[in-house]
GUTIVEX-813489 format. One record per atom (N, C-alpha, C): atom name; residue in three letters; x, y, z. Coordinates in Angstrom, 3 decimals. Layout:
# GUTIVEX-813489
[site CA,Ala,[X,Y,Z]];
...
# end
This chain:
# GUTIVEX-813489
[site N,Met,[-33.067,31.221,16.902]];
[site CA,Met,[-31.076,31.177,16.235]];
[site C,Met,[-30.185,30.156,17.328]];
[site N,Ser,[-31.539,29.781,18.375]];
[site CA,Ser,[-30.679,28.579,18.972]];
[site C,Ser,[-30.282,27.181,17.899]];
[site N,Val,[-31.613,27.163,17.092]];
[site CA,Val,[-31.536,25.540,16.355]];
[site C,Val,[-30.527,25.957,14.984]];
[site N,Arg,[-30.235,27.463,14.593]];
[site CA,Arg,[-28.596,27.579,13.699]];
[site C,Arg,[-27.651,26.968,14.658]];
[site N,Leu,[-27.557,27.760,15.929]];
[site CA,Leu,[-26.170,27.213,16.897]];
[site C,Leu,[-26.202,25.584,16.708]];
[site N,Leu,[-27.036,25.496,16.795]];
[site CA,Leu,[-26.740,23.529,17.005]];
[site C,Leu,[-26.520,23.438,15.605]];
[site N,Arg,[-26.843,23.486,14.444]];
[site CA,Arg,[-26.988,22.957,13.441]];
[site C,Arg,[-25.475,22.791,13.289]];
[site N,Gly,[-24.847,23.808,13.361]];
[site CA,Gly,[-23.743,24.753,13.495]];
[site C,Gly,[-22.510,23.921,13.894]];
[site N,Ala,[-22.863,23.476,15.165]];
[site CA,Ala,[-22.379,22.737,16.217]];
[site C,Ala,[-22.356,21.211,15.773]];
[site N,Ser,[-23.218,20.279,14.963]];
[site CA,Ser,[-23.585,19.464,14.984]];
[site C,Ser,[-22.255,19.230,13.837]];
[site N,Leu,[-22.863,19.923,12.540]];
[site CA,Leu,[-21.605,20.372,11.175]];
[site C,Leu,[-20.398,20.488,11.818]];
[site N,Ala,[-20.120,20.973,13.115]];
[site CA,Ala,[-18.715,21.389,13.452]];
[site C,Ala,[-18.173,19.622,13.638]];
[site N,Leu,[-18.980,19.190,14.762]];
[site CA,Leu,[-18.656,17.538,15.414]];
[site C,Leu,[-18.534,16.498,14.453]];
[site N,Ala,[-19.400,16.688,12.853]];
[site CA,Ala,[-19.345,15.495,11.681]];
[site C,Ala,[-17.691,15.923,10.901]];
[site N,Val,[-17.399,17.817,11.442]];
[site CA,Val,[-16.377,17.959,10.463]];
[site C,Val,[-14.763,16.819,10.802]];
[site N,Ala,[-14.853,17.246,11.982]];
[site CA,Ala,[-13.679,17.010,12.767]];
[site C,Ala,[-13.565,15.459,13.249]];
[site N,Leu,[-14.862,15.061,13.142]];
[site CA,Leu,[-15.203,13.822,13.161]];
[site C,Leu,[-14.258,12.734,11.897]];
[site N,Leu,[-14.625,13.238,11.316]];
[site CA,Leu,[-14.529,13.167,9.684]];
[site C,Leu,[-12.252,13.119,9.514]];
[site N,Ala,[-12.396,14.598,9.773]];
[site CA,Ala,[-11.096,14.663,9.919]];
[site C,Ala,[-10.149,14.061,10.572]];
[site N,Ala,[-10.790,14.053,11.853]];
[site CA,Ala,[-10.217,12.500,12.858]];
[site C,Ala,[-9.555,11.076,12.685]];
[site N,Cys,[-10.593,10.699,11.280]];
[site CA,Cys,[-10.788,9.544,10.615]];
[site C,Cys,[-9.855,9.462,9.810]];
[site N,Ala,[-9.582,11.180,8.878]];
[site CA,Ala,[-8.771,11.267,8.023]];
[site C,Ala,[-6.874,10.804,8.050]];
[site N,Thr,[-6.453,11.696,9.345]];
[site CA,Thr,[-5.725,11.703,9.661]];
[site C,Thr,[-4.976,10.385,10.943]];
[site N,Thr,[-5.557,9.180,11.215]];
[site CA,Thr,[-4.784,8.211,11.735]];
[site C,Thr,[-4.496,7.353,10.950]];
[site N,Ala,[-3.133,7.037,11.221]];
[site CA,Ala,[-2.461,6.254,10.619]];
[site C,Ala,[-2.568,4.703,10.722]];
[site N,Pro,[-2.310,4.033,9.084]];
[site CA,Pro,[-3.105,2.780,9.148]];
[site C,Pro,[-1.854,2.146,9.883]];
[site N,Pro,[-3.034,0.975,10.455]];
[site CA,Pro,[-1.853,0.121,11.699]];
[site C,Pro,[-0.507,-0.532,10.536]];
[site N,Ala,[0.484,-0.226,11.455]];
[site CA,Ala,[1.657,-0.943,10.730]];
[site C,Ala,[1.283,-2.614,10.024]];
[site N,Pro,[2.300,-3.248,9.109]];
[site CA,Pro,[2.125,-4.364,8.536]];
[site C,Pro,[2.702,-5.142,9.428]];
[site N,Glu,[2.128,-6.152,9.674]];
[site CA,Glu,[3.231,-7.514,10.774]];
[site C,Glu,[4.456,-7.581,9.932]];
[site N,Ser,[5.737,-7.961,10.552]];
[site CA,Ser,[7.099,-8.360,9.725]];
[site C,Ser,[6.924,-9.364,9.495]];
[site N,Ile,[6.982,-10.353,8.598]];
[site CA,Ile,[7.504,-11.557,8.209]];
[site C,Ile,[8.362,-12.300,8.624]];
[site N,Glu,[9.266,-11.559,8.831]];
[site CA,Glu,[10.583,-11.739,8.791]];
[site C,Glu,[11.318,-11.598,10.128]];
[site N,Pro,[11.150,-12.775,11.066]];
[site CA,Pro,[12.126,-13.213,11.947]];
[site C,Pro,[13.097,-11.395,12.573]];
[site N,Ala,[13.098,-10.829,14.150]];
[site CA,Ala,[14.199,-10.242,13.298]];
[site C,Ala,[15.217,-11.137,14.361]];
[site N,Tyr,[16.661,-10.735,13.498]];
[site CA,Tyr,[17.454,-11.543,14.072]];
[site C,Tyr,[18.770,-10.908,13.521]];
[site N,Asp,[19.965,-10.984,14.261]];
[site CA,Asp,[21.376,-10.408,13.873]];
[site C,Asp,[22.188,-11.586,12.772]];
[site N,Pro,[22.128,-11.370,11.387]];
[site CA,Pro,[22.787,-12.502,10.829]];
[site C,Pro,[24.693,-12.321,10.847]];
[site N,Val,[24.878,-11.242,11.135]];
[site CA,Val,[26.689,-11.152,11.378]];
[site C,Val,[26.960,-11.941,12.813]];
[site N,Ala,[26.030,-11.920,14.083]];
[site CA,Ala,[26.235,-12.892,14.991]];
[site C,Ala,[25.893,-13.718,14.430]];
[site N,Leu,[24.538,-14.067,14.293]];
[site CA,Leu,[24.397,-15.829,13.870]];
[site C,Leu,[25.687,-16.258,12.572]];
[site N,Val,[26.434,-15.289,12.389]];
[site CA,Val,[27.378,-16.447,11.424]];
[site C,Val,[28.688,-15.943,12.238]];
[site N,Ala,[28.685,-15.792,12.806]];
[site CA,Ala,[29.804,-16.098,13.901]];
[site C,Ala,[29.623,-17.065,14.902]];
[site N,Gln,[28.943,-17.279,15.406]];
[site CA,Gln,[27.976,-18.742,16.340]];
[site C,Gln,[28.423,-19.637,15.156]];
[site N,Ile,[28.369,-19.765,13.768]];
[site CA,Ile,[28.317,-21.325,13.357]];
[site C,Ile,[29.656,-21.271,12.971]];
[site N,Arg,[30.789,-19.872,13.076]];
[site CA,Arg,[32.211,-20.439,12.552]];
[site C,Arg,[33.202,-20.775,13.922]];
[site N,Ala,[31.799,-20.212,15.158]];
[site CA,Ala,[32.240,-21.213,16.161]];
[site C,Ala,[32.533,-22.220,16.232]];
[site N,Ala,[30.982,-22.643,16.218]];
[site CA,Ala,[30.867,-24.078,16.060]];
[site C,Ala,[31.573,-24.733,15.357]];
[site N,Ala,[32.459,-24.603,14.340]];
[site CA,Ala,[33.695,-25.691,13.807]];
[site C,Ala,[34.253,-25.767,14.799]];
[site N,Gly,[34.955,-24.926,15.436]];
[site CA,Gly,[35.589,-25.457,17.062]];
[site C,Gly,[37.533,-25.015,16.517]];
[site N,Asn,[38.191,-26.024,16.976]];
[site CA,Asn,[39.683,-26.270,16.505]];
[site C,Asn,[40.595,-26.701,15.295]];
[site N,Asp,[40.266,-25.922,14.406]];
[site CA,Asp,[40.491,-26.191,12.975]];
[site C,Asp,[41.914,-26.611,12.486]];
[site N,Asp,[42.963,-26.674,13.747]];
[site CA,Asp,[44.162,-27.738,13.221]];
[site C,Asp,[44.407,-29.059,12.879]];
[site N,Gly,[43.285,-29.827,13.509]];
[site CA,Gly,[43.641,-31.595,12.594]];
[site C,Gly,[44.463,-32.444,13.457]];
[site N,Lys,[44.319,-31.714,14.742]];
[site CA,Lys,[45.686,-32.808,15.221]];
[site C,Lys,[44.678,-33.896,16.031]];
[site N,Asp,[43.464,-33.352,16.870]];
[site CA,Asp,[42.685,-34.553,17.485]];
[site C,Asp,[41.366,-35.090,17.002]];
[site N,Glu,[41.013,-34.470,15.249]];
[site CA,Glu,[39.430,-35.613,14.743]];
[site C,Glu,[40.368,-35.204,13.104]];
[site N,Leu,[39.682,-36.559,12.696]];
[site CA,Leu,[39.450,-36.779,11.550]];
[site C,Leu,[39.068,-35.065,10.560]];
[site N,Ala,[39.342,-34.425,9.621]];
[site CA,Ala,[39.083,-33.790,8.666]];
[site C,Ala,[38.993,-33.890,7.553]];
[site N,Ile,[38.969,-33.587,6.278]];
[site CA,Ile,[38.967,-33.686,4.826]];
[site C,Ile,[39.143,-32.423,4.464]];
[site N,Gln,[40.458,-32.324,3.773]];
[site CA,Gln,[40.495,-30.883,2.894]];
[site C,Gln,[41.451,-30.996,1.582]];
[site N,Pro,[40.170,-31.531,0.935]];
[site CA,Pro,[40.036,-30.854,-0.215]];
[site C,Pro,[41.487,-30.016,-1.086]];
[site N,Leu,[41.371,-29.953,-2.418]];
[site CA,Leu,[42.982,-29.668,-3.326]];
[site C,Leu,[42.122,-28.469,-3.473]];
[site N,Arg,[42.462,-27.253,-3.950]];
[site CA,Arg,[42.389,-25.848,-4.165]];
[site C,Arg,[42.233,-25.497,-5.307]];
[site N,Asp,[40.956,-24.853,-6.457]];
[site CA,Asp,[41.590,-24.718,-7.341]];
[site C,Asp,[42.182,-22.868,-7.394]];
[site N,Pro,[43.238,-22.560,-8.178]];
[site CA,Pro,[43.611,-20.913,-7.635]];
[site C,Pro,[42.562,-20.369,-7.991]];
[site N,Met,[42.187,-20.574,-8.929]];
[site CA,Met,[41.073,-19.472,-9.845]];
[site C,Met,[39.704,-19.275,-8.249]];
[site N,Val,[39.253,-20.627,-7.994]];
[site CA,Val,[38.001,-20.099,-6.648]];
[site C,Val,[38.904,-19.819,-5.227]];
[site N,Thr,[39.865,-19.992,-5.546]];
[site CA,Thr,[40.713,-18.905,-4.310]];
[site C,Thr,[40.448,-17.821,-4.352]];
[site N,Gly,[41.068,-16.988,-5.744]];
[site CA,Gly,[40.774,-15.883,-5.695]];
[site C,Gly,[39.124,-15.751,-4.997]];
[site N,Leu,[38.571,-16.028,-6.071]];
[site CA,Leu,[36.981,-15.647,-5.644]];
[site C,Leu,[36.407,-15.643,-4.484]];
[site N,Arg,[36.934,-16.851,-3.458]];
[site CA,Arg,[36.681,-16.690,-2.415]];
[site C,Arg,[37.468,-16.074,-1.493]];
[site N,Asp,[38.635,-15.410,-1.706]];
[site CA,Asp,[39.089,-14.325,-1.146]];
[site C,Asp,[38.107,-13.019,-1.666]];
[site N,Asn,[38.042,-12.562,-2.840]];
[site CA,Asn,[37.108,-11.698,-3.379]];
[site C,Asn,[36.083,-11.901,-2.499]];
[site N,Ala,[35.439,-12.673,-2.182]];
[site CA,Ala,[33.564,-13.040,-1.440]];
[site C,Ala,[34.546,-12.537,0.087]];
[site N,Ala,[35.488,-12.695,0.832]];
[site CA,Ala,[35.844,-12.656,2.255]];
[site C,Ala,[36.337,-11.092,2.012]];
[site N,Gln,[36.421,-10.484,1.293]];
[site CA,Gln,[36.684,-9.092,1.505]];
[site C,Gln,[36.150,-8.099,1.262]];
[site N,Ala,[34.764,-8.918,0.527]];
[site CA,Ala,[33.468,-8.238,0.701]];
[site C,Ala,[32.362,-7.926,1.644]];
[site N,Glu,[32.584,-9.558,2.339]];
[site CA,Glu,[31.995,-9.813,3.795]];
[site C,Glu,[32.578,-8.770,5.001]];
[site N,Arg,[33.760,-8.529,4.700]];
[site CA,Arg,[34.902,-8.195,5.694]];
[site C,Arg,[34.282,-6.281,5.774]];
[site N,Glu,[33.259,-5.647,4.801]];
[site CA,Glu,[33.390,-4.775,3.857]];
[site C,Glu,[31.727,-4.099,4.160]];
[site N,Gly,[31.594,-5.637,4.983]];
[site CA,Gly,[29.669,-5.229,4.868]];
[site C,Gly,[28.512,-5.221,2.947]];
[site N,Arg,[29.363,-5.313,2.460]];
[site CA,Arg,[29.234,-6.462,0.876]];
[site C,Arg,[28.450,-7.199,0.817]];
[site N,Tyr,[27.568,-7.937,1.847]];
[site CA,Tyr,[27.055,-9.323,1.908]];
[site C,Tyr,[26.392,-9.747,0.454]];
[site N,Thr,[25.873,-9.001,-0.738]];
[site CA,Thr,[25.442,-9.228,-2.051]];
[site C,Thr,[26.671,-9.747,-2.654]];
[site N,Asp,[27.385,-8.871,-2.807]];
[site CA,Asp,[28.629,-8.788,-3.256]];
[site C,Asp,[29.645,-10.210,-3.137]];
[site N,Ala,[29.680,-10.679,-1.893]];
[site CA,Ala,[30.160,-11.705,-1.124]];
[site C,Ala,[29.531,-12.985,-2.043]];
[site N,Ala,[28.089,-12.671,-2.182]];
[site CA,Ala,[27.356,-14.055,-2.518]];
[site C,Ala,[27.621,-14.062,-4.167]];
[site N,Thr,[27.630,-12.811,-4.611]];
[site CA,Thr,[27.571,-13.227,-6.100]];
[site C,Thr,[29.085,-13.947,-6.327]];
[site N,Ala,[30.498,-13.445,-5.115]];
[site CA,Ala,[31.412,-13.740,-5.875]];
[site C,Ala,[31.545,-15.528,-5.332]];
[site N,Leu,[30.862,-15.973,-5.020]];
[site CA,Leu,[30.667,-17.057,-4.753]];
[site C,Leu,[29.676,-18.290,-5.445]];
[site N,Asp,[28.857,-17.419,-5.915]];
[site CA,Asp,[28.189,-18.047,-6.490]];
[site C,Asp,[28.663,-18.378,-7.990]];
[site N,Gln,[29.795,-17.146,-8.859]];
[site CA,Gln,[31.262,-17.501,-10.041]];
[site C,Gln,[32.096,-18.646,-9.119]];
[site N,Ala,[31.980,-18.467,-7.771]];
[site CA,Ala,[32.851,-19.939,-7.440]];
[site C,Ala,[32.329,-20.669,-7.780]];
[site N,Leu,[31.381,-21.651,-7.439]];
[site CA,Leu,[29.868,-22.558,-7.288]];
[site C,Leu,[30.369,-22.733,-9.180]];
[site N,Ala,[29.797,-22.127,-10.031]];
[site CA,Ala,[29.778,-22.061,-11.279]];
[site C,Ala,[31.168,-22.987,-11.709]];
[site N,Glu,[32.184,-22.451,-10.855]];
[site CA,Glu,[33.631,-22.711,-11.586]];
[site C,Glu,[34.263,-24.843,-10.786]];
[site N,Thr,[33.597,-25.278,-10.067]];
[site CA,Thr,[33.917,-25.852,-8.720]];
[site C,Thr,[32.671,-27.074,-8.935]];
[site N,Gly,[31.680,-26.410,-9.441]];
[site CA,Gly,[31.047,-26.990,-9.047]];
[site C,Gly,[30.244,-27.460,-7.683]];
[site N,Asp,[29.955,-29.177,-6.779]];
[site CA,Asp,[29.796,-28.798,-5.526]];
[site C,Asp,[31.153,-29.095,-4.732]];
[site N,Asp,[31.627,-27.976,-4.391]];
[site CA,Asp,[32.461,-27.756,-3.178]];
[site C,Asp,[31.934,-27.662,-1.449]];
[site N,Pro,[32.420,-28.175,-0.862]];
[site CA,Pro,[31.363,-28.065,-0.123]];
[site C,Pro,[31.380,-26.849,0.668]];
[site N,Ala,[33.249,-26.385,0.612]];
[site CA,Ala,[33.254,-25.556,1.553]];
[site C,Ala,[32.601,-24.409,0.943]];
[site N,Val,[32.424,-24.086,-0.514]];
[site CA,Val,[31.950,-22.851,-1.089]];
[site C,Val,[30.796,-23.009,-0.939]];
[site N,Leu,[29.956,-24.402,-0.734]];
[site CA,Leu,[29.162,-24.506,-1.048]];
[site C,Leu,[28.645,-24.113,0.892]];
[site N,Gln,[29.396,-24.326,2.089]];
[site CA,Gln,[29.248,-23.993,3.456]];
[site C,Gln,[29.131,-22.113,3.526]];
[site N,Glu,[30.644,-21.571,2.526]];
[site CA,Glu,[30.234,-19.956,2.376]];
[site C,Glu,[29.327,-19.424,1.860]];
[site N,Arg,[28.954,-20.161,1.170]];
[site CA,Arg,[27.720,-19.197,0.052]];
[site C,Arg,[26.536,-19.235,1.318]];
[site N,Ala,[26.049,-20.782,1.631]];
[site CA,Ala,[24.913,-20.503,3.315]];
[site C,Ala,[24.876,-19.748,4.379]];
[site N,Glu,[26.446,-19.277,4.502]];
[site CA,Glu,[26.786,-18.335,5.239]];
[site C,Glu,[26.336,-16.645,4.753]];
[site N,Ala,[26.802,-16.473,3.611]];
[site CA,Ala,[26.291,-15.331,2.881]];
[site C,Ala,[24.849,-15.253,2.666]];
[site N,Ala,[23.861,-16.331,2.815]];
[site CA,Ala,[22.424,-16.662,2.150]];
[site C,Ala,[22.498,-15.534,3.311]];
[site N,Leu,[22.663,-16.486,4.754]];
[site CA,Leu,[22.478,-15.477,6.163]];
[site C,Leu,[22.642,-14.227,6.276]];
[site N,Leu,[23.679,-13.722,5.902]];
[site CA,Leu,[24.166,-12.629,6.154]];
[site C,Leu,[23.219,-11.493,5.029]];
[site N,Asn,[22.752,-11.479,4.157]];
[site CA,Asn,[21.884,-11.316,3.301]];
[site C,Asn,[19.924,-11.754,3.542]];
[site N,Arg,[20.233,-12.228,4.619]];
[site CA,Arg,[18.987,-12.370,5.310]];
[site C,Arg,[18.164,-13.485,4.469]];
[site N,Asp,[18.201,-14.173,4.051]];
[site CA,Asp,[17.914,-15.151,3.336]];
[site C,Asp,[17.734,-17.016,3.241]];
[site N,Leu,[17.203,-16.902,4.436]];
[site CA,Leu,[17.149,-18.517,5.765]];
[site C,Leu,[16.743,-18.886,4.583]];
[site N,Asp,[16.282,-19.372,3.663]];
[site CA,Asp,[16.223,-20.061,2.941]];
[site C,Asp,[16.861,-20.898,2.479]];
[site N,Gly,[17.598,-20.100,1.337]];
[site CA,Gly,[18.887,-19.971,0.761]];
[site C,Gly,[20.192,-20.496,2.233]];
[site N,Ala,[20.279,-20.284,2.986]];
[site CA,Ala,[21.132,-20.780,3.560]];
[site C,Ala,[21.413,-22.224,4.322]];
[site N,Glu,[19.549,-22.322,4.464]];
[site CA,Glu,[19.613,-23.868,4.873]];
[site C,Glu,[19.713,-24.918,3.618]];
[site N,Ser,[19.134,-24.133,2.163]];
[site CA,Ser,[19.465,-24.814,1.213]];
[site C,Ser,[21.224,-25.751,1.100]];
[site N,Phe,[21.983,-24.198,0.917]];
[site CA,Phe,[23.272,-24.672,0.652]];
[site C,Phe,[23.870,-25.302,1.607]];
[site N,Ala,[23.151,-24.918,3.008]];
[site CA,Ala,[24.270,-26.164,4.067]];
[site C,Ala,[24.301,-27.475,3.491]];
[site N,Arg,[22.594,-28.074,3.422]];
[site CA,Arg,[22.111,-28.781,3.093]];
[site C,Arg,[23.012,-29.853,2.210]];
[site N,Arg,[23.497,-28.928,1.207]];
[site CA,Arg,[23.785,-30.070,-0.638]];
[site C,Arg,[25.007,-29.996,0.457]];
[site N,Ala,[25.918,-28.492,0.762]];
[site CA,Ala,[27.312,-28.944,1.072]];
[site C,Ala,[27.310,-30.248,1.837]];
[site N,His,[26.403,-29.983,3.011]];
[site CA,His,[26.653,-31.515,3.856]];
[site C,His,[26.754,-32.312,3.304]];
[site N,Asp,[25.838,-32.802,2.352]];
[site CA,Asp,[25.500,-34.243,1.187]];
[site C,Asp,[26.736,-33.889,0.067]];
[site N,Val,[27.434,-33.682,-0.013]];
[site CA,Val,[28.074,-33.277,-0.888]];
[site C,Val,[29.776,-33.711,-0.152]];
[site N,Gly,[29.695,-33.530,1.258]];
[site CA,Gly,[31.179,-33.534,1.970]];
[site C,Gly,[31.225,-34.497,2.219]];
[site N,Ala,[32.360,-34.473,2.804]];
[site CA,Ala,[33.010,-36.049,3.741]];
[site C,Ala,[31.705,-36.034,5.521]];
[site N,Gln,[31.491,-34.950,5.305]];
[site CA,Gln,[30.135,-35.137,6.822]];
[site C,Gln,[31.218,-35.480,8.220]];
[site N,Val,[32.427,-35.194,8.306]];
[site CA,Val,[32.937,-35.452,9.589]];
[site C,Val,[33.693,-34.325,9.612]];
[site N,Gly,[34.332,-33.554,10.764]];
[site CA,Gly,[34.986,-32.689,11.343]];
[site C,Gly,[34.163,-31.269,11.014]];
[site N,Pro,[35.391,-30.012,11.445]];
[site CA,Pro,[35.288,-29.060,11.592]];
[site C,Pro,[33.799,-28.100,10.376]];
[site N,Leu,[33.753,-28.599,9.088]];
[site CA,Leu,[33.334,-28.127,8.176]];
[site C,Leu,[32.173,-28.842,8.522]];
[site N,Cys,[31.755,-29.761,8.520]];
[site CA,Cys,[30.347,-30.551,8.586]];
[site C,Cys,[29.856,-29.857,10.103]];
[site N,Arg,[30.430,-29.279,10.725]];
[site CA,Arg,[29.703,-28.507,11.984]];
[site C,Arg,[29.072,-27.023,11.215]];
[site N,Arg,[29.694,-27.004,10.583]];
[site CA,Arg,[29.103,-25.540,10.539]];
[site C,Arg,[27.873,-25.873,9.399]];
[site N,His,[28.117,-26.931,8.596]];
[site CA,His,[26.651,-27.138,7.579]];
[site C,His,[25.739,-26.957,9.103]];
[site N,Trp,[25.485,-28.323,10.191]];
[site CA,Trp,[24.518,-28.045,10.627]];
[site C,Trp,[24.415,-27.081,11.832]];
[site N,Ala,[25.802,-26.318,12.287]];
[site CA,Ala,[25.495,-25.322,12.027]];
[site C,Ala,[24.660,-23.935,12.133]];
[site N,Thr,[24.675,-24.202,11.008]];
[site CA,Thr,[23.543,-23.191,10.273]];
[site C,Thr,[21.696,-23.772,9.842]];
[site N,Ile,[22.219,-24.869,9.244]];
[site CA,Ile,[21.055,-25.010,9.644]];
[site C,Ile,[20.375,-25.423,11.164]];
[site N,Arg,[20.851,-25.206,11.999]];
[site CA,Arg,[20.132,-25.442,13.320]];
[site C,Arg,[20.163,-23.662,13.695]];
[site N,Val,[21.228,-22.956,13.375]];
[site CA,Val,[20.573,-21.181,13.475]];
[site C,Val,[19.104,-21.203,13.069]];
[site N,Val,[18.926,-21.468,11.824]];
[site CA,Val,[18.192,-21.139,10.742]];
[site C,Val,[16.592,-21.621,11.143]];
[site N,Asn,[16.831,-22.847,11.983]];
[site CA,Asn,[15.429,-23.362,12.827]];
[site C,Asn,[14.883,-22.853,13.716]];
[site N,Ala,[16.020,-22.691,14.398]];
[site CA,Ala,[15.904,-21.427,15.101]];
[site C,Ala,[15.746,-20.494,15.580]];
[site N,Thr,[15.955,-19.407,14.602]];
[site CA,Thr,[15.823,-18.342,14.436]];
[site C,Thr,[13.728,-18.284,13.435]];
[site N,Arg,[13.766,-19.465,13.203]];
[site CA,Arg,[12.264,-19.852,12.756]];
[site C,Arg,[11.445,-19.976,13.787]];
[site N,Gly,[11.699,-21.022,15.108]];
[site CA,Gly,[11.153,-21.038,16.266]];
[site C,Gly,[10.616,-21.990,15.907]];
[site N,Asp,[11.263,-23.014,15.223]];
[site CA,Asp,[11.736,-24.310,15.005]];
[site C,Asp,[12.371,-25.191,15.780]];
[site N,Ala,[11.959,-25.478,17.510]];
[site CA,Ala,[12.973,-25.393,18.296]];
[site C,Ala,[12.974,-27.346,18.097]];
[site N,Asp,[12.084,-28.019,17.477]];
[site CA,Asp,[12.993,-29.487,17.291]];
[site C,Asp,[13.738,-29.928,16.438]];
[site N,Ala,[13.686,-28.804,15.360]];
[site CA,Ala,[14.315,-28.671,14.014]];
[site C,Ala,[15.516,-28.377,14.582]];
[site N,Ala,[15.822,-27.478,15.223]];
[site CA,Ala,[16.511,-27.106,15.656]];
[site C,Ala,[17.564,-27.817,16.807]];
[site N,Ala,[16.807,-28.634,17.408]];
[site CA,Ala,[17.531,-29.701,18.369]];
[site C,Ala,[18.106,-30.801,17.641]];
[site N,Glu,[17.358,-31.458,16.763]];
[site CA,Glu,[18.320,-32.548,15.524]];
[site C,Glu,[19.050,-31.863,14.889]];
[site N,Ala,[19.170,-30.442,14.898]];
[site CA,Ala,[20.072,-30.521,13.787]];
[site C,Ala,[21.449,-30.074,14.676]];
[site N,Gln,[21.752,-29.887,16.487]];
[site CA,Gln,[22.395,-30.169,17.362]];
[site C,Gln,[22.669,-30.702,17.516]];
[site N,Lys,[22.198,-32.860,17.355]];
[site CA,Lys,[22.864,-33.839,17.748]];
[site C,Lys,[23.555,-34.147,16.423]];
[site N,Gln,[23.052,-33.668,15.506]];
[site CA,Gln,[23.523,-34.095,14.270]];
[site C,Gln,[25.225,-33.493,13.878]];
[site N,Leu,[25.252,-31.627,14.451]];
[site CA,Leu,[26.519,-31.058,14.612]];
[site C,Leu,[27.310,-31.866,15.659]];
[site N,Asp,[26.444,-32.589,17.039]];
[site CA,Asp,[27.486,-33.107,17.634]];
[site C,Asp,[27.989,-34.667,17.045]];
[site N,Ala,[27.366,-34.974,16.002]];
[site CA,Ala,[27.779,-36.669,15.357]];
[site C,Ala,[29.429,-36.084,14.578]];
[site N,Cys,[29.707,-34.700,14.244]];
[site CA,Cys,[30.243,-34.679,13.474]];
[site C,Cys,[31.962,-34.612,13.684]];
[site N,Lys,[31.645,-34.950,14.997]];
[site CA,Lys,[33.728,-35.123,15.457]];
[site C,Lys,[33.859,-36.452,15.641]];
[site N,Val,[34.784,-36.833,14.649]];
[site CA,Val,[34.942,-38.244,14.609]];
[site C,Val,[36.569,-37.998,15.171]];
[site N,Thr,[37.332,-38.799,15.783]];
[site CA,Thr,[38.070,-38.810,16.668]];
[site C,Thr,[39.731,-39.352,15.119]];
[site N,Ala,[40.645,-38.725,15.280]];
[site CA,Ala,[41.206,-39.192,13.729]];
[site C,Ala,[42.260,-40.646,14.301]];
[site N,Pro,[41.774,-40.948,13.516]];
[site CA,Pro,[43.364,-42.813,13.777]];
[site C,Pro,[44.096,-42.609,13.876]];
[site N,Pro,[45.133,-43.223,14.999]];
[site CA,Pro,[46.210,-43.227,15.872]];
[site C,Pro,[47.172,-42.937,14.234]];
[site N,Arg,[48.147,-42.095,14.478]];
[site CA,Arg,[49.130,-42.303,13.637]];
[site C,Arg,[50.527,-42.759,14.308]];
[site N,Tyr,[51.005,-43.304,13.458]];
[site CA,Tyr,[52.840,-44.190,13.885]];
[site C,Tyr,[54.158,-43.681,13.065]];
# end
C-alpha cells in the first residue's frame, strides 16, 4: 500500500508542477518607446521660443494664405481638444497647400511629437529649419524640438549640439532710426 501511496503522491506532485508551469505569466515585453510626456515637451519647445514681440531681435514673418490659416486654426483647436491625430491631418493638408512653410512644418513637428512620433518630429523640425529664416523665435522652436527628441532618445551629445544651435538663433534686430 505504501508503494501505491508513493506513486499517487508522485503523480500529484507532477501534476502540480505542470499546472504551476502553465499558470505563470510570460514575461512582459520590454517597451521600445521611451516614457515621456509629449504635452510637456511641446510646452517646453514653445517656451524656448521666448518673447515673440519682435522688439529686441530679428524675426521674419511671412504673409499667410487665408486657407492655410484656417487649417492651422483647425489643427490648433484639435490639439486643444486632445485630438492629436486630427491636428496632424489638418497640418498635412496645410502643407499640401503651402509646400514648405517653416511655421506649418514646425507645427507639424510638434503634432508628430504629440502623436509620439519622434522620427517625424525631428524630420519636420529639420526641414522647417532648412527652409526657414534660421533666426528668431521660430528657429528656436526648430532646435528645441530637435533637442527634446534627442534628449528623449537618450542622446545627450546630440541634445547639447541642438542647444548650441538654439542659442545661435537669437540675432539682435538692426537699429531703427
